[in-house]
A tleap script that builds the chain and sets N, CA, C and O, in Angstrom:
source leaprc.protein.ff14SB
mol = sequence {
  NMET ASN THR ILE VAL LYS LEU TYR SER ILE
  LYS GLU GLY GLU ILE ASN ARG PHE LEU SER
  LEU PHE TYR ASN ASP LYS PHE ASN ILE GLU
  LYS ASP LEU GLN TRP ASN ILE ASN PHE SER
  ASN PRO ILE GLU ILE ALA ASP ILE ILE GLY
  ASN TYR ILE ASP ASN ASN ASP LYS PHE GLU
  PHE ASN MET TRP ILE CYS LEU ASP GLU GLY
  PHE LEU ILE ASN VAL THR ASP ASN ASN ALA
  ASP ASN ILE ILE ARG TYR LEU TYR GLU ARG
  PHE PRO CTYR
}
set mol.1.N position { 0.472 -1.123 -0.083 }
set mol.1.CA position { -0.022 0.298 -0.072 }
set mol.1.C position { 0.946 1.067 0.248 }
set mol.1.O position { 1.938 0.946 0.965 }
set mol.2.N position { 0.320 2.238 -0.674 }
set mol.2.CA position { 1.044 3.551 -0.811 }
set mol.2.C position { 1.066 4.183 0.212 }
set mol.2.O position { 0.420 3.543 1.042 }
set mol.3.N position { 1.617 5.497 0.826 }
set mol.3.CA position { 1.257 6.275 2.099 }
set mol.3.C position { 0.561 7.283 1.237 }
set mol.3.O position { 0.687 7.414 0.020 }
set mol.4.N position { -0.075 7.864 1.924 }
set mol.4.CA position { -0.939 9.060 1.148 }
set mol.4.C position { -0.759 10.432 2.077 }
set mol.4.O position { -0.623 10.376 3.299 }
set mol.5.N position { -0.776 11.580 1.370 }
set mol.5.CA position { -0.779 12.868 2.139 }
set mol.5.C position { -1.948 13.691 1.473 }
set mol.5.O position { -2.066 14.040 0.299 }
set mol.6.N position { -2.742 13.892 2.504 }
set mol.6.CA position { -3.894 14.540 2.143 }
set mol.6.C position { -3.732 16.093 2.568 }
set mol.6.O position { -3.216 16.537 3.594 }
set mol.7.N position { -4.288 16.755 1.546 }
set mol.7.CA position { -4.387 18.333 2.312 }
set mol.7.C position { -5.632 19.297 2.091 }
set mol.7.O position { -6.106 19.569 0.988 }
set mol.8.N position { -6.118 19.801 3.402 }
set mol.8.CA position { -7.646 20.250 3.186 }
set mol.8.C position { -7.722 21.907 3.433 }
set mol.8.O position { -7.045 22.539 4.243 }
set mol.9.N position { -8.507 22.319 2.717 }
set mol.9.CA position { -8.585 24.035 2.803 }
set mol.9.C position { -9.712 24.316 2.606 }
set mol.9.O position { -10.443 23.780 1.773 }
set mol.10.N position { -10.104 25.532 3.635 }
set mol.10.CA position { -11.233 26.233 3.240 }
set mol.10.C position { -11.034 27.528 2.330 }
set mol.10.O position { -11.900 28.173 1.737 }
set mol.11.N position { -9.891 27.696 2.373 }
set mol.11.CA position { -9.495 29.077 1.640 }
set mol.11.C position { -8.638 28.569 0.144 }
set mol.11.O position { -7.538 28.019 0.113 }
set mol.12.N position { -9.735 29.034 -1.348 }
set mol.12.CA position { -8.899 28.764 -2.531 }
set mol.12.C position { -7.439 29.211 -2.527 }
set mol.12.O position { -7.097 30.193 -1.868 }
set mol.13.N position { -6.692 28.598 -3.156 }
set mol.13.CA position { -5.265 29.101 -3.174 }
set mol.13.C position { -4.108 28.526 -2.434 }
set mol.13.O position { -2.922 28.472 -2.757 }
set mol.14.N position { -4.709 28.121 -1.397 }
set mol.14.CA position { -3.782 28.254 -0.439 }
set mol.14.C position { -3.184 27.261 -0.483 }
set mol.14.O position { -2.001 27.565 -0.326 }
set mol.15.N position { -3.338 25.685 -0.668 }
set mol.15.CA position { -3.043 24.826 -1.222 }
set mol.15.C position { -1.810 24.953 -2.685 }
set mol.15.O position { -0.644 24.567 -2.767 }
set mol.16.N position { -2.602 25.582 -3.572 }
set mol.16.CA position { -1.505 25.396 -4.591 }
set mol.16.C position { -0.480 26.789 -4.240 }
set mol.16.O position { 0.220 27.080 -5.210 }
set mol.17.N position { -0.337 27.431 -3.370 }
set mol.17.CA position { 0.558 28.473 -2.720 }
set mol.17.C position { 1.689 27.180 -2.297 }
set mol.17.O position { 2.782 26.925 -2.802 }
set mol.18.N position { 1.059 26.593 -1.335 }
set mol.18.CA position { 2.039 25.863 -0.531 }
set mol.18.C position { 2.715 24.668 -1.878 }
set mol.18.O position { 3.905 24.597 -2.184 }
set mol.19.N position { 2.127 24.236 -2.201 }
set mol.19.CA position { 2.889 23.196 -3.466 }
set mol.19.C position { 3.885 24.199 -4.221 }
set mol.19.O position { 5.040 23.909 -4.534 }
set mol.20.N position { 3.307 25.319 -4.442 }
set mol.20.CA position { 4.325 25.676 -5.168 }
set mol.20.C position { 5.402 26.184 -4.775 }
set mol.20.O position { 6.370 26.365 -5.514 }
set mol.21.N position { 5.358 26.476 -3.545 }
set mol.21.CA position { 6.424 26.886 -2.926 }
set mol.21.C position { 7.512 25.287 -2.230 }
set mol.21.O position { 8.724 25.307 -2.013 }
set mol.22.N position { 6.656 24.207 -2.052 }
set mol.22.CA position { 7.590 23.234 -1.491 }
set mol.22.C position { 8.199 22.588 -2.800 }
set mol.22.O position { 9.413 22.595 -3.007 }
set mol.23.N position { 7.363 22.077 -3.594 }
set mol.23.CA position { 7.900 21.734 -5.055 }
set mol.23.C position { 8.776 22.849 -6.168 }
set mol.23.O position { 9.094 22.860 -7.357 }
set mol.24.N position { 8.897 23.566 -5.195 }
set mol.24.CA position { 9.621 25.118 -6.676 }
set mol.24.C position { 8.882 24.986 -7.830 }
set mol.24.O position { 9.800 25.065 -8.646 }
set mol.25.N position { 7.920 24.846 -8.462 }
set mol.25.CA position { 6.956 24.759 -9.488 }
set mol.25.C position { 5.736 25.435 -9.179 }
set mol.25.O position { 5.433 25.818 -8.049 }
set mol.26.N position { 5.019 25.576 -10.243 }
set mol.26.CA position { 3.896 26.485 -10.573 }
set mol.26.C position { 2.958 25.465 -10.803 }
set mol.26.O position { 2.946 24.790 -11.832 }
set mol.27.N position { 2.125 25.330 -9.816 }
set mol.27.CA position { 0.674 24.384 -9.803 }
set mol.27.C position { -0.132 25.063 -10.209 }
set mol.27.O position { -0.051 26.291 -10.174 }
set mol.28.N position { -1.187 24.357 -10.735 }
set mol.28.CA position { -2.478 25.107 -11.895 }
set mol.28.C position { -3.663 24.155 -10.973 }
set mol.28.O position { -4.457 23.397 -11.531 }
set mol.29.N position { -3.590 24.401 -9.175 }
set mol.29.CA position { -5.165 23.900 -8.610 }
set mol.29.C position { -5.147 25.429 -7.650 }
set mol.29.O position { -4.706 25.565 -6.508 }
set mol.30.N position { -5.701 26.349 -8.428 }
set mol.30.CA position { -6.042 27.408 -7.837 }
set mol.30.C position { -7.567 27.225 -7.038 }
set mol.30.O position { -7.681 27.820 -5.966 }
set mol.31.N position { -8.373 26.667 -7.382 }
set mol.31.CA position { -9.543 26.649 -6.793 }
set mol.31.C position { -9.878 25.328 -5.944 }
set mol.31.O position { -10.888 25.142 -5.264 }
set mol.32.N position { -8.826 24.477 -6.135 }
set mol.32.CA position { -8.771 23.139 -5.339 }
set mol.32.C position { -9.223 23.741 -3.770 }
set mol.32.O position { -9.222 24.897 -3.345 }
set mol.33.N position { -9.586 22.512 -3.145 }
set mol.33.CA position { -9.820 22.836 -1.780 }
set mol.33.C position { -9.317 21.414 -0.704 }
set mol.33.O position { -9.177 21.139 0.487 }
set mol.34.N position { -9.193 20.869 -1.918 }
set mol.34.CA position { -8.234 19.313 -1.746 }
set mol.34.C position { -7.196 18.658 -2.606 }
set mol.34.O position { -7.503 18.606 -3.797 }
set mol.35.N position { -5.947 18.107 -2.249 }
set mol.35.CA position { -5.152 17.683 -3.026 }
set mol.35.C position { -4.821 16.283 -1.970 }
set mol.35.O position { -4.929 16.188 -0.747 }
set mol.36.N position { -4.406 15.335 -2.947 }
set mol.36.CA position { -3.887 14.112 -2.200 }
set mol.36.C position { -2.678 13.566 -3.300 }
set mol.36.O position { -2.652 13.827 -4.503 }
set mol.37.N position { -1.766 12.801 -2.598 }
set mol.37.CA position { -0.726 12.523 -3.448 }
set mol.37.C position { -0.423 10.908 -2.703 }
set mol.37.O position { -0.762 10.567 -1.570 }
set mol.38.N position { 0.184 10.228 -3.548 }
set mol.38.CA position { 0.793 8.656 -3.081 }
set mol.38.C position { 2.436 8.938 -3.098 }
set mol.38.O position { 3.155 9.643 -3.805 }
set mol.39.N position { 2.653 8.143 -2.100 }
set mol.39.CA position { 3.966 7.869 -2.111 }
set mol.39.C position { 4.360 6.485 -1.947 }
set mol.39.O position { 3.877 5.752 -1.084 }
set mol.40.N position { 5.403 6.072 -2.936 }
set mol.40.CA position { 5.472 4.449 -2.913 }
set mol.40.C position { 6.290 4.125 -1.513 }
set mol.40.O position { 6.198 3.066 -0.891 }
set mol.41.N position { 7.206 5.391 -1.103 }
set mol.41.CA position { 8.058 4.901 -0.222 }
set mol.41.C position { 7.747 5.768 1.425 }
set mol.41.O position { 8.239 6.869 1.673 }
set mol.42.N position { 7.441 5.506 1.759 }
set mol.42.CA position { 6.840 6.205 3.279 }
set mol.42.C position { 7.971 7.188 3.767 }
set mol.42.O position { 7.493 8.297 4.004 }
set mol.43.N position { 8.996 7.130 3.934 }
set mol.43.CA position { 10.220 7.900 4.008 }
set mol.43.C position { 9.675 9.190 3.222 }
set mol.43.O position { 9.529 10.234 3.857 }
set mol.44.N position { 9.405 9.144 2.005 }
set mol.44.CA position { 9.660 10.348 1.414 }
set mol.44.C position { 8.237 11.745 1.858 }
set mol.44.O position { 8.195 12.876 1.373 }
set mol.45.N position { 7.403 11.237 2.725 }
set mol.45.CA position { 6.584 12.078 3.481 }
set mol.45.C position { 7.220 12.748 4.094 }
set mol.45.O position { 7.010 13.952 3.945 }
set mol.46.N position { 8.255 12.342 5.035 }
set mol.46.CA position { 8.576 13.357 6.076 }
set mol.46.C position { 9.657 14.750 5.552 }
set mol.46.O position { 10.231 15.443 6.392 }
set mol.47.N position { 9.767 14.937 4.364 }
set mol.47.CA position { 10.347 15.902 3.790 }
set mol.47.C position { 8.654 17.256 4.088 }
set mol.47.O position { 8.435 18.206 4.840 }
set mol.48.N position { 8.012 16.652 3.175 }
set mol.48.CA position { 6.607 17.603 3.236 }
set mol.48.C position { 5.928 17.861 4.334 }
set mol.48.O position { 5.253 18.880 4.486 }
set mol.49.N position { 6.102 16.670 5.437 }
set mol.49.CA position { 5.501 16.954 6.902 }
set mol.49.C position { 5.754 18.319 7.425 }
set mol.49.O position { 5.086 19.248 7.878 }
set mol.50.N position { 7.893 17.859 6.994 }
set mol.50.CA position { 8.627 18.959 8.023 }
set mol.50.C position { 8.166 20.271 7.439 }
set mol.50.O position { 7.632 21.108 8.167 }
set mol.51.N position { 8.391 20.522 5.890 }
set mol.51.CA position { 7.702 21.593 5.363 }
set mol.51.C position { 6.540 22.465 5.709 }
set mol.51.O position { 6.457 23.651 6.028 }
set mol.52.N position { 5.712 21.553 5.555 }
set mol.52.CA position { 4.506 21.820 6.539 }
set mol.52.C position { 4.317 22.559 7.922 }
set mol.52.O position { 3.623 23.572 8.009 }
set mol.53.N position { 4.886 22.069 8.857 }
set mol.53.CA position { 4.930 22.512 10.043 }
set mol.53.C position { 5.818 23.629 9.871 }
set mol.53.O position { 5.675 24.476 10.752 }
set mol.54.N position { 6.667 23.884 9.030 }
set mol.54.CA position { 7.742 25.118 8.988 }
set mol.54.C position { 7.059 26.622 8.347 }
set mol.54.O position { 7.308 27.820 8.486 }
set mol.55.N position { 6.230 25.936 7.706 }
set mol.55.CA position { 5.315 27.287 7.428 }
set mol.55.C position { 3.881 27.225 7.507 }
set mol.55.O position { 3.190 27.898 6.743 }
set mol.56.N position { 3.255 26.272 8.599 }
set mol.56.CA position { 1.602 26.205 8.580 }
set mol.56.C position { 1.239 27.966 9.652 }
set mol.56.O position { 0.074 28.202 9.969 }
set mol.57.N position { 2.021 28.656 9.928 }
set mol.57.CA position { 1.708 29.905 9.977 }
set mol.57.C position { 1.602 30.885 8.805 }
set mol.57.O position { 1.255 32.044 9.033 }
set mol.58.N position { 1.893 30.466 7.524 }
set mol.58.CA position { 2.081 31.435 6.402 }
set mol.58.C position { 0.557 30.681 5.661 }
set mol.58.O position { -0.031 31.405 4.858 }
set mol.59.N position { 0.059 29.518 5.885 }
set mol.59.CA position { -1.026 28.868 5.169 }
set mol.59.C position { -1.814 28.607 5.764 }
set mol.59.O position { -1.439 28.460 6.927 }
set mol.60.N position { -3.460 28.337 5.542 }
set mol.60.CA position { -4.511 28.144 5.865 }
set mol.60.C position { -5.165 26.852 5.251 }
set mol.60.O position { -6.188 26.796 4.570 }
set mol.61.N position { -4.122 25.558 5.754 }
set mol.61.CA position { -4.759 24.290 5.561 }
set mol.61.C position { -4.410 23.155 6.602 }
set mol.61.O position { -3.921 23.361 7.713 }
set mol.62.N position { -4.742 21.907 6.059 }
set mol.62.CA position { -4.683 21.305 7.428 }
set mol.62.C position { -3.950 19.606 6.426 }
set mol.62.O position { -4.484 19.057 5.461 }
set mol.63.N position { -3.072 19.334 6.898 }
set mol.63.CA position { -2.394 17.941 6.470 }
set mol.63.C position { -3.151 16.602 7.040 }
set mol.63.O position { -3.512 16.449 8.207 }
set mol.64.N position { -3.274 15.898 6.235 }
set mol.64.CA position { -3.669 14.223 6.922 }
set mol.64.C position { -2.601 13.383 6.409 }
set mol.64.O position { -1.936 13.747 5.439 }
set mol.65.N position { -2.389 12.238 7.026 }
set mol.65.CA position { -1.584 11.433 6.315 }
set mol.65.C position { -2.297 9.900 6.608 }
set mol.65.O position { -3.114 9.678 7.502 }
set mol.66.N position { -1.695 8.757 5.476 }
set mol.66.CA position { -2.668 7.988 5.717 }
set mol.66.C position { -1.179 6.863 5.751 }
set mol.66.O position { -0.375 6.985 4.827 }
set mol.67.N position { -0.951 5.960 6.698 }
set mol.67.CA position { 0.275 5.092 6.744 }
set mol.67.C position { -0.325 3.473 6.337 }
set mol.67.O position { 0.265 2.642 5.647 }
set mol.68.N position { -1.777 3.319 7.045 }
set mol.68.CA position { -2.455 2.197 6.865 }
set mol.68.C position { -4.081 2.410 6.374 }
set mol.68.O position { -4.859 3.299 6.718 }
set mol.69.N position { -4.257 1.497 5.632 }
set mol.69.CA position { -5.407 1.625 4.687 }
set mol.69.C position { -6.929 1.761 6.059 }
set mol.69.O position { -7.358 0.970 6.899 }
set mol.70.N position { -7.301 3.131 5.667 }
set mol.70.CA position { -8.515 3.105 6.645 }
set mol.70.C position { -8.379 4.217 7.824 }
set mol.70.O position { -9.346 4.715 8.401 }
set mol.71.N position { -6.924 4.543 8.101 }
set mol.71.CA position { -6.530 5.399 9.136 }
set mol.71.C position { -5.708 6.485 8.864 }
set mol.71.O position { -4.551 6.255 8.512 }
set mol.72.N position { -6.236 8.008 9.000 }
set mol.72.CA position { -5.460 8.905 8.611 }
set mol.72.C position { -5.258 9.410 10.295 }
set mol.72.O position { -5.701 9.009 11.371 }
set mol.73.N position { -4.461 10.365 9.915 }
set mol.73.CA position { -3.837 10.949 11.083 }
set mol.73.C position { -3.537 12.425 10.672 }
set mol.73.O position { -3.218 12.849 9.562 }
set mol.74.N position { -3.740 13.186 11.990 }
set mol.74.CA position { -3.815 14.779 11.377 }
set mol.74.C position { -2.174 15.236 11.511 }
set mol.74.O position { -1.547 14.990 12.541 }
set mol.75.N position { -1.773 15.688 10.750 }
set mol.75.CA position { -0.407 16.328 11.403 }
set mol.75.C position { -0.627 17.552 11.788 }
set mol.75.O position { -1.283 18.290 11.051 }
set mol.76.N position { -0.089 18.050 13.106 }
set mol.76.CA position { -0.162 19.086 13.875 }
set mol.76.C position { 1.111 19.332 14.236 }
set mol.76.O position { 1.845 18.408 13.884 }
set mol.77.N position { 1.815 20.427 14.939 }
set mol.77.CA position { 2.361 20.855 15.512 }
set mol.77.C position { 3.200 20.186 16.587 }
set mol.77.O position { 4.425 20.074 16.551 }
set mol.78.N position { 2.208 19.658 17.769 }
set mol.78.CA position { 2.196 18.550 18.559 }
set mol.78.C position { 2.785 17.416 18.325 }
set mol.78.O position { 3.652 16.992 19.090 }
set mol.79.N position { 2.336 16.646 17.048 }
set mol.79.CA position { 2.687 15.466 16.516 }
set mol.79.C position { 3.595 15.152 15.852 }
set mol.79.O position { 4.052 14.011 15.904 }
set mol.80.N position { 4.163 16.247 14.932 }
set mol.80.CA position { 4.618 16.284 13.732 }
set mol.80.C position { 6.281 15.757 13.938 }
set mol.80.O position { 6.771 15.177 12.969 }
set mol.81.N position { 6.837 15.879 14.732 }
set mol.81.CA position { 7.907 15.194 15.662 }
set mol.81.C position { 7.847 13.874 15.692 }
set mol.81.O position { 8.546 13.148 14.985 }
set mol.82.N position { 7.256 13.599 16.269 }
set mol.82.CA position { 6.501 11.970 16.719 }
set mol.82.C position { 6.559 11.275 15.275 }
set mol.82.O position { 7.245 10.286 15.020 }
set mol.83.N position { 5.851 11.852 14.504 }
set mol.83.CA position { 5.421 11.144 12.982 }
set mol.83.C position { 6.471 10.544 12.751 }
set mol.83.O position { 6.730 9.351 12.908 }
set mol.84.N position { 7.390 11.759 12.192 }
set mol.84.CA position { 8.773 11.530 11.477 }
set mol.84.C position { 9.405 10.446 11.649 }
set mol.84.O position { 9.620 9.502 10.890 }
set mol.85.N position { 9.848 10.760 13.295 }
set mol.85.CA position { 10.600 9.815 14.325 }
set mol.85.C position { 9.664 8.023 13.824 }
set mol.85.O position { 10.154 7.000 13.346 }
set mol.86.N position { 8.539 8.278 14.131 }
set mol.86.CA position { 7.651 6.968 13.838 }
set mol.86.C position { 7.701 6.168 12.665 }
set mol.86.O position { 7.616 4.945 12.554 }
set mol.87.N position { 7.895 7.293 11.574 }
set mol.87.CA position { 8.136 6.666 9.982 }
set mol.87.C position { 9.772 6.011 9.945 }
set mol.87.O position { 10.039 4.901 9.486 }
set mol.88.N position { 10.459 6.667 10.349 }
set mol.88.CA position { 12.213 5.978 10.345 }
set mol.88.C position { 12.450 4.831 11.393 }
set mol.88.O position { 13.504 4.229 11.599 }
set mol.89.N position { 11.314 4.674 11.967 }
set mol.89.CA position { 11.287 3.261 13.328 }
set mol.89.C position { 10.877 2.676 12.194 }
set mol.89.O position { 11.785 2.206 11.509 }
set mol.90.N position { 9.594 2.544 11.718 }
set mol.90.CA position { 8.960 1.950 11.214 }
set mol.90.C position { 9.395 1.391 9.828 }
set mol.90.O position { 9.235 0.211 9.516 }
set mol.91.N position { 9.912 2.257 9.085 }
set mol.91.CA position { 10.305 2.049 7.576 }
set mol.91.C position { 11.797 2.646 7.248 }
set mol.91.O position { 12.058 3.680 6.632 }
set mol.92.N position { 12.786 1.613 7.891 }
set mol.92.CA position { 13.917 1.989 8.173 }
set mol.92.C position { 14.818 1.821 6.754 }
set mol.92.O position { 16.040 1.699 6.834 }
set mol.93.N position { 14.131 1.825 5.459 }
set mol.93.CA position { 14.930 1.547 4.194 }
set mol.93.C position { 15.193 2.605 3.761 }
set mol.93.O position { 15.847 2.702 2.722 }
savepdb mol mol.pdb
quit
């Protein structure tokens, strides 16, 4: 199963701004209020989680991750470090 990152916003353009900053590329999802991406290697989501936490005061959206089918985790300032540590413990490759 792939690891999924889900972004949700109530403000148009927020997800687009964040992704354009993160990927250093222009995105064309101005009106989208949600966005999903699948990662085959769960460790790859550590970068987007770290970037989200470093910049979450500049954007208005929420991040959720799915490591196991049917189980979503809301990424917050309080749990981001623990999630990243857990990723490296559970998937040490």
